[in-house]
One Martini backbone bead per residue (centre of mass of N, CA, C, O) as a GRO file, in nm:
protein
  372
    1UNK     BB    1  -1.661   0.680   3.109
    2UNK     BB    2  -1.389   0.553   3.223
    3UNK     BB    3  -1.070   0.502   3.136
    4UNK     BB    4  -1.046   0.202   3.227
    5UNK     BB    5  -1.310   0.111   3.081
    6UNK     BB    6  -1.235   0.198   2.797
    7UNK     BB    7  -0.979   0.029   2.768
    8UNK     BB    8  -1.110  -0.241   2.824
    9UNK     BB    9  -1.300  -0.226   2.580
   10UNK     BB   10  -1.083  -0.191   2.355
   11UNK     BB   11  -0.941  -0.461   2.411
   12UNK     BB   12  -1.185  -0.630   2.345
   13UNK     BB   13  -1.230  -0.531   2.057
   14UNK     BB   14  -0.936  -0.625   1.966
   15UNK     BB   15  -0.968  -0.931   2.037
   16UNK     BB   16  -1.195  -0.996   1.883
   17UNK     BB   17  -1.293  -1.197   1.637
   18UNK     BB   18  -1.373  -1.300   1.341
   19UNK     BB   19  -1.566  -1.464   1.158
   20UNK     BB   20  -1.557  -1.789   1.042
   21UNK     BB   21  -1.446  -1.945   0.758
   22UNK     BB   22  -1.402  -2.170   0.547
   23UNK     BB   23  -1.156  -2.293   0.359
   24UNK     BB   24  -1.331  -2.334   0.109
   25UNK     BB   25  -1.415  -2.038   0.082
   26UNK     BB   26  -1.139  -1.921   0.058
   27UNK     BB   27  -1.036  -2.076  -0.174
   28UNK     BB   28  -1.256  -1.999  -0.379
   29UNK     BB   29  -1.201  -1.687  -0.368
   30UNK     BB   30  -0.905  -1.699  -0.458
   31UNK     BB   31  -0.946  -1.845  -0.729
   32UNK     BB   32  -1.139  -1.639  -0.857
   33UNK     BB   33  -0.944  -1.404  -0.847
   34UNK     BB   34  -0.716  -1.529  -1.005
   35UNK     BB   35  -0.880  -1.584  -1.267
   36UNK     BB   36  -0.942  -1.297  -1.336
   37UNK     BB   37  -0.644  -1.206  -1.371
   38UNK     BB   38  -0.565  -1.408  -1.591
   39UNK     BB   39  -0.771  -1.328  -1.805
   40UNK     BB   40  -0.690  -1.032  -1.835
   41UNK     BB   41  -0.349  -1.106  -1.867
   42UNK     BB   42  -0.301  -1.340  -2.088
   43UNK     BB   43  -0.227  -1.128  -2.343
   44UNK     BB   44   0.079  -1.021  -2.201
   45UNK     BB   45   0.304  -1.244  -2.167
   46UNK     BB   46   0.463  -1.159  -2.456
   47UNK     BB   47   0.561  -0.899  -2.396
   48UNK     BB   48   0.790  -0.678  -2.440
   49UNK     BB   49   1.020  -0.471  -2.391
   50UNK     BB   50   0.975  -0.138  -2.234
   51UNK     BB   51   1.145   0.117  -2.204
   52UNK     BB   52   1.281   0.075  -1.887
   53UNK     BB   53   1.336  -0.235  -1.947
   54UNK     BB   54   1.637  -0.192  -2.046
   55UNK     BB   55   1.764  -0.242  -1.770
   56UNK     BB   56   1.744  -0.555  -1.792
   57UNK     BB   57   1.893  -0.586  -2.063
   58UNK     BB   58   2.169  -0.399  -2.005
   59UNK     BB   59   2.233  -0.476  -1.707
   60UNK     BB   60   2.486  -0.675  -1.581
   61UNK     BB   61   2.401  -0.710  -1.272
   62UNK     BB   62   2.129  -0.877  -1.373
   63UNK     BB   63   2.312  -1.117  -1.514
   64UNK     BB   64   2.267  -1.404  -1.374
   65UNK     BB   65   2.415  -1.733  -1.354
   66UNK     BB   66   2.344  -1.757  -1.043
   67UNK     BB   67   2.203  -1.763  -0.742
   68UNK     BB   68   2.422  -1.604  -0.595
   69UNK     BB   69   2.428  -1.361  -0.777
   70UNK     BB   70   2.133  -1.277  -0.748
   71UNK     BB   71   2.141  -1.239  -0.435
   72UNK     BB   72   2.385  -1.029  -0.445
   73UNK     BB   73   2.216  -0.778  -0.520
   74UNK     BB   74   2.122  -0.717  -0.225
   75UNK     BB   75   2.445  -0.610  -0.172
   76UNK     BB   76   2.416  -0.355  -0.353
   77UNK     BB   77   2.512  -0.020  -0.302
   78UNK     BB   78   2.417   0.124  -0.591
   79UNK     BB   79   2.115   0.054  -0.478
   80UNK     BB   80   1.781   0.137  -0.339
   81UNK     BB   81   1.644  -0.134  -0.517
   82UNK     BB   82   1.754  -0.432  -0.454
   83UNK     BB   83   1.510  -0.612  -0.415
   84UNK     BB   84   1.388  -0.581  -0.690
   85UNK     BB   85   1.643  -0.645  -0.854
   86UNK     BB   86   1.671  -0.937  -0.760
   87UNK     BB   87   1.424  -1.046  -0.912
   88UNK     BB   88   1.546  -0.997  -1.190
   89UNK     BB   89   1.790  -1.180  -1.152
   90UNK     BB   90   1.628  -1.439  -1.109
   91UNK     BB   91   1.496  -1.439  -1.381
   92UNK     BB   92   1.760  -1.455  -1.550
   93UNK     BB   93   1.862  -1.728  -1.427
   94UNK     BB   94   1.612  -1.896  -1.530
   95UNK     BB   95   1.548  -1.729  -1.854
   96UNK     BB   96   1.663  -1.463  -1.905
   97UNK     BB   97   1.501  -1.268  -2.172
   98UNK     BB   98   1.227  -1.403  -2.117
   99UNK     BB   99   0.922  -1.242  -2.062
  100UNK     BB  100   0.738  -1.448  -1.937
  101UNK     BB  101   0.857  -1.467  -1.650
  102UNK     BB  102   0.823  -1.166  -1.571
  103UNK     BB  103   0.511  -1.167  -1.604
  104UNK     BB  104   0.437  -1.384  -1.405
  105UNK     BB  105   0.545  -1.248  -1.157
  106UNK     BB  106   0.372  -0.997  -1.173
  107UNK     BB  107   0.099  -1.154  -1.158
  108UNK     BB  108   0.149  -1.285  -0.879
  109UNK     BB  109   0.174  -1.021  -0.725
  110UNK     BB  110  -0.107  -0.921  -0.789
  111UNK     BB  111  -0.270  -1.154  -0.660
  112UNK     BB  112  -0.155  -1.132  -0.376
  113UNK     BB  113  -0.263  -0.843  -0.336
  114UNK     BB  114  -0.564  -0.917  -0.368
  115UNK     BB  115  -0.579  -1.100  -0.126
  116UNK     BB  116  -0.499  -0.877   0.083
  117UNK     BB  117  -0.741  -0.705   0.028
  118UNK     BB  118  -0.954  -0.896   0.103
  119UNK     BB  119  -0.863  -0.949   0.393
  120UNK     BB  120  -0.859  -0.648   0.499
  121UNK     BB  121  -1.155  -0.578   0.441
  122UNK     BB  122  -1.275  -0.810   0.611
  123UNK     BB  123  -1.130  -0.748   0.882
  124UNK     BB  124  -1.244  -0.465   0.916
  125UNK     BB  125  -1.555  -0.529   0.897
  126UNK     BB  126  -1.508  -0.747   1.161
  127UNK     BB  127  -1.467  -0.551   1.364
  128UNK     BB  128  -1.623  -0.468   1.644
  129UNK     BB  129  -1.642  -0.163   1.606
  130UNK     BB  130  -1.761  -0.173   1.318
  131UNK     BB  131  -2.011  -0.345   1.382
  132UNK     BB  132  -2.129  -0.132   1.579
  133UNK     BB  133  -2.150   0.107   1.361
  134UNK     BB  134  -2.178  -0.111   1.101
  135UNK     BB  135  -2.386  -0.344   1.064
  136UNK     BB  136  -2.286  -0.671   0.951
  137UNK     BB  137  -2.300  -0.944   0.794
  138UNK     BB  138  -2.093  -1.198   0.711
  139UNK     BB  139  -2.185  -1.190   0.407
  140UNK     BB  140  -2.138  -0.887   0.358
  141UNK     BB  141  -1.839  -0.871   0.418
  142UNK     BB  142  -1.749  -1.083   0.212
  143UNK     BB  143  -1.860  -0.955  -0.044
  144UNK     BB  144  -1.725  -0.681  -0.028
  145UNK     BB  145  -1.437  -0.786  -0.027
  146UNK     BB  146  -1.445  -0.944  -0.290
  147UNK     BB  147  -1.530  -0.706  -0.489
  148UNK     BB  148  -1.298  -0.518  -0.415
  149UNK     BB  149  -1.074  -0.712  -0.511
  150UNK     BB  150  -1.176  -0.748  -0.799
  151UNK     BB  151  -1.161  -0.453  -0.886
  152UNK     BB  152  -0.863  -0.421  -0.826
  153UNK     BB  153  -0.753  -0.644  -1.026
  154UNK     BB  154  -0.925  -0.530  -1.302
  155UNK     BB  155  -0.843  -0.261  -1.318
  156UNK     BB  156  -0.702  -0.048  -1.554
  157UNK     BB  157  -0.492   0.098  -1.363
  158UNK     BB  158  -0.309  -0.187  -1.344
  159UNK     BB  159  -0.157  -0.229  -1.605
  160UNK     BB  160   0.124  -0.109  -1.556
  161UNK     BB  161   0.205  -0.277  -1.295
  162UNK     BB  162   0.191  -0.552  -1.470
  163UNK     BB  163   0.301  -0.520  -1.768
  164UNK     BB  164   0.521  -0.339  -1.677
  165UNK     BB  165   0.800  -0.473  -1.569
  166UNK     BB  166   0.948  -0.238  -1.397
  167UNK     BB  167   0.674  -0.205  -1.217
  168UNK     BB  168   0.744  -0.405  -0.993
  169UNK     BB  169   0.835  -0.186  -0.792
  170UNK     BB  170   0.538  -0.120  -0.724
  171UNK     BB  171   0.395  -0.402  -0.677
  172UNK     BB  172   0.595  -0.506  -0.460
  173UNK     BB  173   0.566  -0.280  -0.255
  174UNK     BB  174   0.262  -0.331  -0.214
  175UNK     BB  175   0.278  -0.614  -0.117
  176UNK     BB  176   0.463  -0.560   0.140
  177UNK     BB  177   0.279  -0.346   0.262
  178UNK     BB  178   0.033  -0.524   0.300
  179UNK     BB  179   0.170  -0.741   0.464
  180UNK     BB  180   0.248  -0.558   0.703
  181UNK     BB  181  -0.039  -0.466   0.765
  182UNK     BB  182  -0.157  -0.751   0.815
  183UNK     BB  183   0.028  -0.812   1.055
  184UNK     BB  184  -0.062  -0.592   1.236
  185UNK     BB  185  -0.366  -0.671   1.251
  186UNK     BB  186  -0.324  -0.957   1.355
  187UNK     BB  187  -0.158  -0.874   1.610
  188UNK     BB  188  -0.369  -0.684   1.730
  189UNK     BB  189  -0.601  -0.923   1.745
  190UNK     BB  190  -0.438  -1.077   1.925
  191UNK     BB  191  -0.396  -1.212   2.211
  192UNK     BB  192  -0.283  -1.163   2.501
  193UNK     BB  193  -0.109  -1.345   2.730
  194UNK     BB  194  -0.305  -1.229   2.977
  195UNK     BB  195  -0.612  -1.276   2.838
  196UNK     BB  196  -0.582  -1.574   2.837
  197UNK     BB  197  -0.630  -1.925   2.866
  198UNK     BB  198  -0.430  -2.169   2.950
  199UNK     BB  199  -0.198  -2.325   2.734
  200UNK     BB  200  -0.209  -2.073   2.513
  201UNK     BB  201  -0.068  -1.823   2.633
  202UNK     BB  202   0.227  -1.823   2.503
  203UNK     BB  203   0.148  -1.866   2.206
  204UNK     BB  204  -0.027  -1.601   2.174
  205UNK     BB  205   0.201  -1.408   2.247
  206UNK     BB  206   0.395  -1.507   2.017
  207UNK     BB  207   0.206  -1.449   1.781
  208UNK     BB  208   0.203  -1.145   1.803
  209UNK     BB  209   0.511  -1.101   1.780
  210UNK     BB  210   0.541  -1.240   1.502
  211UNK     BB  211   0.371  -1.049   1.333
  212UNK     BB  212   0.528  -0.788   1.399
  213UNK     BB  213   0.800  -0.899   1.291
  214UNK     BB  214   0.694  -0.953   0.998
  215UNK     BB  215   0.611  -0.660   0.937
  216UNK     BB  216   0.899  -0.532   0.968
  217UNK     BB  217   1.033  -0.695   0.745
  218UNK     BB  218   0.841  -0.621   0.513
  219UNK     BB  219   0.905  -0.317   0.531
  220UNK     BB  220   1.213  -0.328   0.480
  221UNK     BB  221   1.185  -0.463   0.205
  222UNK     BB  222   1.019  -0.235   0.071
  223UNK     BB  223   1.249  -0.018   0.093
  224UNK     BB  224   1.408  -0.201  -0.141
  225UNK     BB  225   1.202  -0.096  -0.374
  226UNK     BB  226   1.012   0.159  -0.252
  227UNK     BB  227   1.014   0.459  -0.055
  228UNK     BB  228   0.706   0.532   0.005
  229UNK     BB  229   0.682   0.314   0.246
  230UNK     BB  230   0.780   0.491   0.491
  231UNK     BB  231   0.460   0.563   0.582
  232UNK     BB  232   0.342   0.317   0.735
  233UNK     BB  233   0.336   0.412   1.042
  234UNK     BB  234   0.118   0.630   0.987
  235UNK     BB  235  -0.102   0.429   0.885
  236UNK     BB  236  -0.118   0.260   1.137
  237UNK     BB  237  -0.215   0.479   1.332
  238UNK     BB  238  -0.468   0.555   1.182
  239UNK     BB  239  -0.602   0.275   1.197
  240UNK     BB  240  -0.602   0.258   1.499
  241UNK     BB  241  -0.786   0.516   1.550
  242UNK     BB  242  -1.035   0.421   1.369
  243UNK     BB  243  -1.062   0.077   1.457
  244UNK     BB  244  -0.995   0.093   1.798
  245UNK     BB  245  -1.161   0.373   1.833
  246UNK     BB  246  -1.432   0.563   1.897
  247UNK     BB  247  -1.229   0.832   1.932
  248UNK     BB  248  -0.974   0.950   1.757
  249UNK     BB  249  -0.907   1.217   1.911
  250UNK     BB  250  -0.886   1.099   2.200
  251UNK     BB  251  -0.667   0.895   2.122
  252UNK     BB  252  -0.446   1.100   2.055
  253UNK     BB  253  -0.427   1.212   2.342
  254UNK     BB  254  -0.377   0.936   2.491
  255UNK     BB  255  -0.153   0.853   2.242
  256UNK     BB  256   0.090   1.055   2.168
  257UNK     BB  257   0.343   0.873   2.179
  258UNK     BB  258   0.280   0.714   1.923
  259UNK     BB  259   0.263   0.935   1.726
  260UNK     BB  260   0.547   1.043   1.777
  261UNK     BB  261   0.704   0.783   1.707
  262UNK     BB  262   0.602   0.758   1.411
  263UNK     BB  263   0.714   1.029   1.320
  264UNK     BB  264   1.013   0.961   1.385
  265UNK     BB  265   1.041   0.715   1.201
  266UNK     BB  266   0.978   0.859   0.935
  267UNK     BB  267   1.200   1.082   0.961
  268UNK     BB  268   1.452   0.891   0.975
  269UNK     BB  269   1.392   0.732   0.717
  270UNK     BB  270   1.399   0.973   0.526
  271UNK     BB  271   1.685   1.057   0.583
  272UNK     BB  272   1.817   0.786   0.506
  273UNK     BB  273   1.715   0.794   0.210
  274UNK     BB  274   1.781   1.105   0.117
  275UNK     BB  275   1.979   1.262   0.258
  276UNK     BB  276   2.171   1.557   0.296
  277UNK     BB  277   2.152   1.623  -0.044
  278UNK     BB  278   1.856   1.654  -0.136
  279UNK     BB  279   1.784   1.962  -0.172
  280UNK     BB  280   2.012   2.030  -0.379
  281UNK     BB  281   1.931   1.818  -0.586
  282UNK     BB  282   1.638   1.930  -0.632
  283UNK     BB  283   1.723   2.217  -0.725
  284UNK     BB  284   1.873   2.117  -0.980
  285UNK     BB  285   1.634   1.981  -1.115
  286UNK     BB  286   1.451   2.227  -1.141
  287UNK     BB  287   1.643   2.400  -1.307
  288UNK     BB  288   1.649   2.194  -1.555
  289UNK     BB  289   1.313   2.205  -1.595
  290UNK     BB  290   1.185   2.503  -1.554
  291UNK     BB  291   1.070   2.485  -1.242
  292UNK     BB  292   0.893   2.504  -0.964
  293UNK     BB  293   0.756   2.399  -0.676
  294UNK     BB  294   0.493   2.553  -0.705
  295UNK     BB  295   0.424   2.454  -0.991
  296UNK     BB  296   0.423   2.158  -0.925
  297UNK     BB  297   0.195   2.164  -0.719
  298UNK     BB  298  -0.024   2.281  -0.898
  299UNK     BB  299  -0.012   2.059  -1.114
  300UNK     BB  300  -0.078   1.816  -0.915
  301UNK     BB  301  -0.374   1.883  -0.866
  302UNK     BB  302  -0.469   1.815  -1.151
  303UNK     BB  303  -0.361   1.529  -1.159
  304UNK     BB  304  -0.526   1.412  -0.923
  305UNK     BB  305  -0.807   1.454  -1.044
  306UNK     BB  306  -0.758   1.275  -1.284
  307UNK     BB  307  -0.686   1.012  -1.135
  308UNK     BB  308  -0.950   0.985  -0.981
  309UNK     BB  309  -1.138   0.979  -1.231
  310UNK     BB  310  -1.015   0.694  -1.332
  311UNK     BB  311  -1.168   0.516  -1.133
  312UNK     BB  312  -1.459   0.580  -1.267
  313UNK     BB  313  -1.315   0.661  -1.576
  314UNK     BB  314  -1.133   0.409  -1.755
  315UNK     BB  315  -1.085   0.507  -2.045
  316UNK     BB  316  -0.872   0.448  -2.295
  317UNK     BB  317  -0.845   0.761  -2.383
  318UNK     BB  318  -0.743   0.826  -2.063
  319UNK     BB  319  -0.502   0.650  -2.106
  320UNK     BB  320  -0.146   0.664  -2.002
  321UNK     BB  321   0.196   0.661  -1.965
  322UNK     BB  322   0.234   0.992  -2.059
  323UNK     BB  323   0.129   1.269  -1.927
  324UNK     BB  324   0.046   1.596  -2.074
  325UNK     BB  325   0.098   1.838  -1.855
  326UNK     BB  326   0.048   2.145  -1.795
  327UNK     BB  327   0.183   2.408  -1.646
  328UNK     BB  328   0.131   2.570  -1.350
  329UNK     BB  329   0.182   2.919  -1.295
  330UNK     BB  330  -0.103   2.945  -1.149
  331UNK     BB  331  -0.426   2.959  -1.028
  332UNK     BB  332  -0.513   3.077  -1.340
  333UNK     BB  333  -0.266   2.892  -1.491
  334UNK     BB  334  -0.479   2.738  -1.554
  335UNK     BB  335  -0.820   2.750  -1.464
  336UNK     BB  336  -0.813   2.451  -1.331
  337UNK     BB  337  -0.631   2.496  -1.076
  338UNK     BB  338  -0.814   2.602  -0.848
  339UNK     BB  339  -1.030   2.375  -0.837
  340UNK     BB  340  -0.826   2.158  -0.770
  341UNK     BB  341  -0.716   2.269  -0.503
  342UNK     BB  342  -0.994   2.282  -0.359
  343UNK     BB  343  -1.045   1.975  -0.374
  344UNK     BB  344  -0.807   1.881  -0.212
  345UNK     BB  345  -0.865   2.036   0.045
  346UNK     BB  346  -1.151   1.930   0.091
  347UNK     BB  347  -1.080   1.632   0.127
  348UNK     BB  348  -0.888   1.670   0.369
  349UNK     BB  349  -1.103   1.819   0.543
  350UNK     BB  350  -1.307   1.586   0.549
  351UNK     BB  351  -1.129   1.372   0.680
  352UNK     BB  352  -1.116   1.521   0.957
  353UNK     BB  353  -1.414   1.590   1.012
  354UNK     BB  354  -1.505   1.260   0.938
  355UNK     BB  355  -1.356   1.058   1.137
  356UNK     BB  356  -1.617   0.954   1.298
  357UNK     BB  357  -1.873   0.943   1.109
  358UNK     BB  358  -1.678   0.886   0.825
  359UNK     BB  359  -1.431   0.663   0.859
  360UNK     BB  360  -1.403   0.522   0.580
  361UNK     BB  361  -1.374   0.771   0.395
  362UNK     BB  362  -1.156   0.905   0.556
  363UNK     BB  363  -0.946   0.680   0.536
  364UNK     BB  364  -0.927   0.667   0.228
  365UNK     BB  365  -0.815   0.947   0.186
  366UNK     BB  366  -0.567   0.910   0.357
  367UNK     BB  367  -0.448   0.673   0.212
  368UNK     BB  368  -0.407   0.824  -0.061
  369UNK     BB  369  -0.226   1.056   0.033
  370UNK     BB  370  -0.004   0.911   0.198
  371UNK     BB  371   0.071   0.702  -0.039
  372UNK     BB  372   0.143   0.931  -0.257
   0.00000   0.00000   0.00000
């Protein structure tokens, strides 16, 4: 197949939409997902401020007496998480230090994220290229997406992000990240203005632009909540290569400019967030804590293996707010360090090796490591 034919085929694959479900189906699914989350978290709505929640209780700049003061937190240069802090200020303006309101907002954020997980999984499973590689019926894709979102919503690993009030910074950044990602996918699959016919030509072209613009806004807002979302452009490129191109590696060669541009955006964003004094500040912190970067990396491998195991076995005895991991001083101290390091490298190696044959599993592995 020639390059022009391949590009034309890929544009057609990207343009064709997923089979439509009725609004009643969608509404029913969303209500069921929301009900599951409410049932699971209904007993924590009166939980008091804990640990770092004292930031909300003690910081005067979050105690907004008016709506204008609450929104004004967004323009406070003293914090790099001003978008997240603004939501705390809005909570205080509405009901002071009554924790019910804070918990309700956290729960709503969690439910909205679950809906986006449902939409993204279903949208991905019904992309034409995916349907060609792993044919699924419309009911199969719908059910897989629904139960994936349900599991995500009620999984015990989410307890801290929902119940621990200040962890809204994590859950809100995830919501905005998913919203930005969903906007990219919807914009990517919308027809180009020159590819459709009739009176809808300009409207559809504008629709694509509107989704991309909304995605950029959501991403910029998420950077004001928690800065690990800076890697979104890299994840968008990976999704593009995996689910809109038959051969991801050939697509990298053909579209190296986009890969380079995404890398540059991430690098510039990272420098903007971290600042020129980042390395010296980190060196001082490591000196204070009495461990080296090497020891930290070795210890992280063991922590990663434990965290992944919690996905499959989230027993209460294995869950903790503050895990007490012994520092790995070498690959053999403690003995579990080397197997953990090998497992991490094996997972990453498999992700690259299986990019074409096992693209779902490969993408999931990269999603985990990039977003970590």
